[in-house]
Structures are given as structure tokens and as C-alpha cells.
N, C-alpha and C positions, 0 to 999 in steps of 0.2 A: 502493502499499501504506499502512495503518496506522504511523505513525511512533512505536516501541517507545521512547517517549519517556523512560517513566521508569526504563528497563532500559537506557537506552544510555549515561550519562553513565561516563566512566572514573572508577571508584575508586583513587585514590591508592594508594603501596603503604604509606605509614604508615597507612591507614583499616583495612587489611585486618589490621594489627599492632594498632590500636587496637581493633577490631570482634572480633578472635578468631573461631575455630570451636571449635563440639565438641569435644571429643575421641573417641574410638571407646570407650575404656573409661569414662569416668566424665560424666556429661552434663553434670557441674557444674564439671568440671574444667577451668575458664577461663585464660588467662592475662591477669592484670589489666595493663590499660592504663596508662602513666607519666602522670603529670600533666601532661607535656611534651605528651605526644600528644596527651591529649584537649584540650590549649589549643589546640593547630593545630589541627585537626580542627574544632573549634568556635569559629572565629577570625572566620569570615567566611560570609555566607550560600551561599557558592557551595561551600565545603568544606563548612558542616552539610548543603547539600541533596544531597552527594556522601554524607554519611552515611545520612540518610536512604535511599537509593536500595541501599542495604545494608542495610537493614531489609527493605525491598518484594522485593529479590534470594531472602531465604528463603521468599517464598510458591511459588518455580518449582523446578524440575527437576524426577527421578525421583522424591525423597522428599518435594516438595511438591505441589503441584496440576496437575504435570504430566504426575502419574500414579499415584502412591499414594490420592493422599488426594482424589484426583477419580474415579477409575476402578477400583480395588479395595477400597478403605475401605468403601463405601457399598452393598456387595454382599454376598447374596443378597437380595434385597424380591422385594416381587408384581408389578415392572417389570419387572428383567431380572436377570441372575445373572452372576456373574465369572467367572473362566479356569473354562474344561471341559476342558482338553487334558491330565487325569492321570485315571487311574483308580483311584487309589489314593490314601488318604492321603499328604502330599509335606512338613508340613510347609514349607510357604511359601503360594506365593497361591494356591492350591487350597482348603487349608484354611482359609487366610480367608476366604474365599468359603462355605463352607459349614460355617463357625460351627465348626472342630476346633478351636480354637488351643491352644496352649502357649507360654510363655515365652522358648521359643527358637526360636519362630516367624522366618524370615529375613527376614518384612517389617514388622518391629515397631520395628527399633532404632534405624533411621537417621532415618524420619520421626519419631518422638519427639525425637530429639535435633535435627532441624532448627528445630522448631517450639521447640524451648528456647533454640535460637540465636535464633531471631526475637525470642522473649522476650529476650533478653539484649540483644540491637543495639538492640531499642526502648528498653528501659533504660536505656542509655548515651546517646541523644539524647532522651529524658524528662528523664533528670538533666540534662544540660549546656546543651539550647538555652534555656530557659525563664530559665538561669542566666548567659548570654552580656550582656554590656554593652549590646550593640547590639540587642537584646531590649526594651529599657525604653528605650533612649536614642539607637537610632539613627535614621535618616528614618521617614516613613511608609512607603516602599514595604520600607525594612527588616524594621520591627518587624511590615509586616501578610506577608511572607514567612517570617518566624522562627515567626511563631502558625499559619501554614499548617504548616511545618513540623511543629511541636508537637502540633498537633490530629492530622497523619497518624499520626505515631510513637503515640499513645494509642489512635490505632483497629486500627493493624496489628497492638499488643500484642491486641487484643481478641480479633481473630482469630486469633491464634495461640493463645490461652488456648482460645477458642470450642473449636477444631477436637479440643485435647488432652483437656478436659474431656466433652465427648460423647463421647469415644473410650475413655478411660481413667479417668472420674468423678475423685474426689479427688485433688490434689496438690499437690505444694510449689508455693508462693505466693510467687512471687518481683517484685517490685517495684521494685526495685533493683539496681544494677550489681553483679557479682559482686565487684567490687575494695571495695565498699563492705559488706558482709556479714563480719559477724564467724564466721559458719558456715555453710560450702555445704552441708553437710548436715542438710538440712531437711526436718522431717516433712510428711506431707500436711495440707492445711489443707481444711477441706468446701467443697465445689464451692460453694456458697449464697455464701459469706462471698467466694469469686475472682469469682462473678458481679455482685455487690452493688457490687462493688471497678470490674469496669468499666461499669458501668451509671453510675456516677459518673464515670468517666473518658471515657466515650461523652458524658454531656451537657457536661459543658467542652468536648470535641473538635467537638462542633455548633456553639460559638461559634466556634471560631476557623479553621474553614479555612472557603472560600467553597462559595456555590453551585456547578453546574454553568452553564457560558457567562456566570457574572460577567465585566464589564468586564475584562479581563487576563487572563483565566483559560483555558487552551489546553484544548480537546478533545481529551484525553488519558485515560490510564488511571489518573491518581492519582485519591487521592480524594476526595471534593466532600461538602459537606454532607450532600443525599441519601442517601449511601452509609453516613454516619456515623447516621443517624436509623434509617435503613433494618436496621443492624445493631444498633442499641441494639432497635428493636421485634424482632428476633430474637432476641437475647440474653435479652429479658425476657420472649419464651416460653417458651425453656427453663429459665430458671429460675421460670418459675411452671408449669411442666409436670412429666410424670412422671419420675424417675429410679431407678437403681438404685441403693440404698444400701446401705452394708458393714456397719452395725450390724445392721438385719435379713433382709438378705439378698432385699428383696423392692423390687418397682415400687412406689413412693412420690409422692405431689403433697402439698410442704406447704399447711397451711391458709389464708397469706395469699396463695394465688398468685392471688387477682385483683385484688390490687396491684400486679402485671407485669403483667397482660392490660390494665391500664388503663394502664402504660407502653407498651405495642406498640402501644396505640389511639389515643394522644395521638401519638405518632413518627407511624405512619404516616398519620393523620389530617395532619398537616403536612405532609409531602410532598405528600400527595395534592392541597393546594391550592396547588400550583406547577406547574400545568401547561406554565407557560414552562419550567421546568427538568426536570420529568421526564413522560413520558406514554408509553402502547402504543403499539408499531410499528401503523399498520393493518395488517399483513399478520406472522401469525406465522411464516410460512415466510421472510420478509424478514430478520429477525433474526440470522438465522445461514443463511442462504443469501448473503444478500446483503448482510452487515455481518460478523458474525463471523466467518465461513467466506470472505469477502472482503478479510478484513483491513483492516476499516475498523471505524472509530467508529461505531455504532449513532448515528444523527441526533436521535430524539427523547427519548433518555436513558433508555430502558428499561433498557438494561443500564448499572448502577447502580455498580456492584463488579466488575471484571473484573481475573485475574490475566493480565499481559504476559508472553506467551513467543515471544519474538523464534526466530528458528530459528539464532542462536546460544547460545542457551539450552533448557537439556532441556525439552522439552514433548512427550508426544506423542500430544496432543488430537487424534482424529481417524483415526490410526496404529492405537493400541492398542483403541480402542474400536468402532471403524468397519468398512461392508464392505472385501474386500480391492479393491485399484484396482492400474493399471499407472502405473510413472514412463517417462520415455521409455527405450528402451533397458536396462529392466528386469525383473528375474522380478517375478511378482505378488508385492504387499507388503499389509503390513497384518496385524495379529493376527486381528481379528474375534474379540475376547475378553471383550466385553461383550454378552449375549446375549438377547433379549427371552424373557420368559415366554409360549408362546403365549397365554395367557387375555389377557396386556396387549393383544394386537392387536385382541382380540374384544370388552374392555373399554370398547373408544371407540366410539360410535356413529358411522353410516358416513358421516354429514355432517360429520363434526368434524374440520377441515383437519390438526390436530394429528397424527393418527396417521399418515400419511404424512410428516411431517416426524421425528418421532421415532424409527420404524422405516423400516431399510432390510432388504425381504427379498430383496435379492441381492446379486450382488459383479459386477464390474465386467471383462469381458475387455479383453485386450490392444488389439483394436481400437474401442474406446469403446460395445461393446453389453455389455447386460446378460445374465446370467445370473442366475434366480430359485433361492434356496437353499431350502433344505426349511425347514419353518417353524421348526423345533427350533434352526437354525442363522441364521436372522434377527437381525440386529444392533443397536447401536443408530446413529441416522441423523443426528442435528443435527448433527453433524462431519465428516461424508463426505466423502473424498476427491474424488468427481466434481462438487463444490459448490465447490473451492477454485478462489481466483481471485487471482493467477495458478495456474492447476495445477502441480501438483508437477512438477520437473524432476531428480528424484535419488532415488535410493533411501535418502534421510537418512529416519531415524525421527523427526527433531525437524521437527516441523510448521509450527512459529510459529502455531498457531491458538490464541488466547486462551481462558481457563478463564473463564466466567461465576460470579461467586460471590451476587450479589443483581440479579434484576432487578424492574422497576415491577409488574409482573403478582405479584410478592409482596407487594409492599408493599399493593397493595388487597385481595391475599387473606387478609394477617395482620390487616388493619384487619376487615374481615367476620367473621374468625374471633372475635376479642377483641370486636367488639361484641355480637357473637352470647351470646356468656359471661357478657360485664359485664350485657347488658338483658335474660339469661334468653331469648332468642331474637331473630331479624333484626330491626333497625327499617327503616323505607326507605333510610339509609344504608348497611348493611351489603349490603343487597341490592341495592344499585347498584353498589356496590363488583363483588361478585360476578358480575353480570350484566355488567358491563364486560369483562371476562375471556372468558365465556360466548360473548359476541356475535361476539368478534374471534375465538373459536376456530371459529365458525357462521357468519361471514360467507358472503354469499350464501346459506345455507341459516337464515337465522333463526326459521323456522317450527317446521326440528325441536327448538330449545333446552328446549322444556318449560317447565313452571311452577314459581318456583324454592319451594321450601318454605317455609313460616313458623313449624314448629314449632322450637325450639330444638335437640330432638335431630335432626331429617331436617335441618336446615339445617347442623350440624357434620356429619354424615353426606354432605351434599353438598359441602361443603368438603375433606373427606376423600380425596372422588373425585377433583374438580377439580385440586388440588394432585397428585394422580396421574395426572391426563391431561396438566396444565401445563408439570411441571416432569422428565418422566423422562428418565431418563440424565444429569441434570445434579447425583446425588450431593446431593440432597435427601431423598428418600421413605425411606430407613433413619431418618433421626433424627428427621424428620416422625414416623414411628410409634413409634419411643421415647418423643418427649415427650408423644403422645398414648396410651401405654402398649398399641397395637396390635401390637404387630412381631408378637409370639407369636399372636396372633388369624386376623391377615391372613396370616400363615406356613400354618397350620391350614386356613384357609379355601382357600386357594389347590394347597393339594395334594389336597383334598377335590375340588375344581372341575378340577382337572388329570385326576385318575381320572375324573369324570364324561368330560371330554371324551375321553379313551382308550377309554373302554366305548361310546361314542357314545350318552350320557346327555342326557336334557334338562339343562338348553337346548341343549346343544351337539348334537343327534341328527342336525339336516339340514345342519351344516356340509360342506364338500368335503375327502375324504381326498385327495384329488390336485388339482394346478391345472395349466391348461394355458396357457402363458405362449409370447408370439410369439418365435420365434428369430430371431435376428440382429437385435435391436433395440436402438436406442438410449436406449429408454423400457419400463420394464417393460409391456404389456400384456398383459392375462390374457384368454382368450375365456370361460372359465366363470365363474358368479357367486362372489364368497366368502362367501355366505351360504346358497347352497344345494347339493344332494348334486351329486356329479363326474359330468359326462354319459358315457354310455359310450363314444363316440366321441372319437379323437384329431382336431381338426381339421387339416387340411395348412397345414404352415408352422408350426407351435404344437409346444411341445417339454413332455413329463409332467413334475412334480416332486413329490414327497411331501407333501402339507402336514399336514394332521390326522396322515394315518398316519404320519407321522415322529414323532408321540410314542412314547414307549417307559414300561414300569414303569422301568428303569432311569433316566432322565430324574427320573421323576417323586422316586422315591427321593433322588439326587441333590441336589434343591432344597434349597437351606439343611439339609444332611444331619444336622447332626449338632446344629442349635438345639436349648436349652435356655431354657424359660422361667425370668427370673430369675436368669439368670448369663449367658447370652450378649449381652444388650444393652449389655456391655460389654468390653473386651477386656483379657487380662494385661499389667500392666507387662513391658517386655522384660527379660530375665535381669540383661542387662549391667548396670540399673539398679539393681536389687534387692543385686547384689551389691557393686556400689560405691556405694550408700549405706544404710547397717545401720538406717535411721530406715524404713524404706520395707521392705512387706511387700505380699503378694500378698491381693487381697479377691474377696469376687466367686465364690468358690469355687475359686478357681484356685489 
């Protein structure tokens, strides 16, 4: 099993007192550390490393990427929908998915607080590590280690802020510890100002951290240079993309956006030149089944930044979003709460190997055989329990499956997107990067790939589609659509096509209403085609399950039910935040 090295360090009690936790009532009501405590914690490399582990820890848990940020906040989209186990507004997870948000929603406060706790812990490290005498005057090894810690803290802070901004927009910008601030009740800062600060931070951080697999660098979940550069590219594209603005209450992109596409292009290009550090795994399925789901570090460096979620740390990846399963001696487990939009299944080319990795149309029986779900109950599949190795041995919801934040395929596609925008069309380099991802997806069926578009708009649309297929179920799609200002149109398009599928209209008029699958089989084996009407006779040894016939008007209505353009692209601030800080108010029509 993979060593959860970045989260296994024991953080001493003095560190807990020093770094503190955010109050449930006031997100900036922090207990300031004493000078003695800071001097103790940042007195040597070991203690400073433990302090940094406390920053990493804020990525984890139910209110981090163990649940809310990874499997609740990113839905509904044209790929997956969120929890459907409530038929009426609940001011909780269902309303979160349906874009029916109020400031009192039960899923807003704790993730918001945890992200700002991460910022505060990072700020403490960013302040103290480069001020250590050892940082400038220690041995070469000590200086190198401390520089890496400093760079990692800068990068983690950038990740926390990216998540805050893309969910809430303009927010208080806090770049120093609470103890050093004259006023803890800060007004909102324009997100572009924060993004620009983060881009400068990451430029510095890239010079401080080593490349993956450099001499002496362990292969673990800690941040390395490729992750810093990839994150800088991602933030640059958000900075250059569309965003819902408070003043106009409209989705807007700033006039200088190409400056940021250039940053993204250059950062991705630098990573792409280091194939000794980062490359695609030859098999899309192996990234998940044989590495992430097998608790291993992916050996090619494709998984560039992942959240380490040990079984002793709250992380429900695969339990919350994947197909139901049995552990020894247990009842059926798993929430199956991230479900595929049926159109998504048929958006994939049948030769695309990503479809049957991304989508799991079954649940597991106690005898390890599979029963096919109705089509509307098909779940997210990349982190499915029947791929876990070792297999689950208890009914615990804490799975230990890591959450991937950035993969090398994202770098390739960001590069292709930026090149296309900068050059008013794709050049050879953009096409090559795009095709590298696509060829891996169609491995063994390359003849089915088709011709790469040459026009700017057509290539952009190809990028939109390729990212749709590549990152399904990884919490990427919603935020991509927002920065392209396509979320509203894709939701409308999905509803329209959903209705066509329900009514058996072209191009969905020849799809099977039911599927026949082999009974008591450890694999999903269909007797009839997924692309032709259902035969009338049910073969012996097979079971019928509703496929397209499972779609109802209610399912279509429920999809992104309350989404409103130029409003729902961002969420309201938690009510506790506006109550505790009089300088903050709701924007965006909330």
C-alpha cells in the first residue's frame, strides 16, 4: 500500500495550539499564537515539516476533498448529478446540487471555514519558515529542505484560495497570520487581485520545490515542481476566463485575458518538456484501477497533485460516489450519490476506453457478481470499490482512496487550449498535445479517432469535449464550464437532449429501452447492443433492466433544477460569515 507520508507525521500539541482551528461562529476568530510557540515550532526542519503537515491536513476530511469539495460542490453538470435521495428542497446537499442555495444551507459553512483555516495555517508557515536563521545559514541540506517547505506552503495557500474564489468569488484576501493583522474583519478583495498575488507566489514556489523523482525526493503525495507549474497554469486560465461579477451581476472576461493564457501556455510547455518527470500512463484505466484505487503512487507522474486520504483520515472517495458493494460480514455499502447523466454515456464514442472507467452501470452483490443498474442510477466509476486493492475489509466509510487534483493530461489539454487562443487557431504543438490525450483514450482503436479540427472555434469545441471525456467524475467539469461561460448553455442543451432521449427522437431514436445482462456474472456482460433497439426475446441466463426506459420527465426536471444564469455560477456566503463580519454582504443576487 502507498505510504501516506505527508499525513502520517505526528503533529505535536504545541502545533495544534499554534495553528489553531477556525471558530464555528467566526471564520477569522483565531487564537493568536504566542511568540514562544512560533519560535518553538519553527526552530528546526522537523518541527517546521510537522507545521506544514498541518497545512496539508486542511485538504482532507468531509469538509475538504474527502467529500464536499470533491463530490458535492462540483454538481450538477452535463456529466454527473449530485445526491438525488430527496424529492423536495432540503436546504442541504440536494439543494446544493440543484442550485437552490440559501446562505443557511448546511453544506456551506464548514468547507468555507476549513479553506480559510488552511489559508491561516499556510500564512503562519509562509511568515516563519523564510525567517528562520537556518533558512539562510543552515547546512545546504537544511536550506534546501526549508525552501521546499516554503514553496509547498505557498502552493497550498494558492489551492485553498482557488477553491474559495471559484465557489464564492470576491473574498477577504488574507496573506499574513491573524496575529499580525490590525483588523480581522476585512472587506472583500477583487478576485483578480488575489489571483495575481497567487500567480506571483507560484512563480516563486516553482523555484523552491524540487521536481518529482529528483535525487533524494521521495515518491509520495507532497507537492513538487510540476504540480506548482500545473496549478499556476490552471489559476492563470481561471484569471483569464469568465467569472460572475458583483457589480454587473453578469459573466465577464477581462480585456487582458490573453496575458494569462500566455502564462498557462508557458507553464504547461515547461512541464511537457520534462517527460522524465511527468508523462501519461499508457493505460487510462491503470491510472485508477491499478494505482489510485490500489493505494499506489502512479509511476509515470501522471497524477501530479493528489490529496492523501489515509483510512484514519476522513475521505469517502468511492464510497460516496461509486457503485454499492459489500465488505466481508457487512450489508450493502456505499451511497451511489454521484450519478451519470444518461446522455453522458452516449456522448462517448463506443471505442473510447474512458467510458467504462468513468461510468459504472452496476452494483456489486455479496457473492461478487454484478447486477446492472437502471440507466438513471448509473454511478461514477473511477474510484469503484471492486477495484480497491486490497479490497475493503470493513463497513467503514473512510476508504483511504486519494483524490486527484491535477493530472498530466490536464497539462496537455490546458496547453492545447491556450495555444489555440493565443494563435487564433491550433498549431502543430497544440494538435500534438490534444492528440496525445485522445490517442491514449482510443488505444487499440486509433482509426476511430477522426481528424483533429484546424479552425479556432472547432478546436476549442474539441477541447471542451475532450475535457468532458477525460475528467468525468473528478470535479473539473463545472468549473471549466464556468470559466468558458458555458455552464448555462450546457445545462439547457442537456435538458433538451434529455427530452429527445425520453421521447425517442433522433439521434436517440434507436437506443435500447432495456438491456439484457448475464445473471450471476462477475463481469457486466450484455446480450444486446447498447446502440440498437432491444430485441423482443430475453435470452436464457440473462436479466432485463430498464435502460433508456428508466428516464422520466421527473428526472429531467430535477437536473440542475433551479439553475439561473448570472447567479448560480457562484454560491452565497454562509450566513455565519456575514453575521460575524459586518463588512461582508451577499452579492450575485443572493
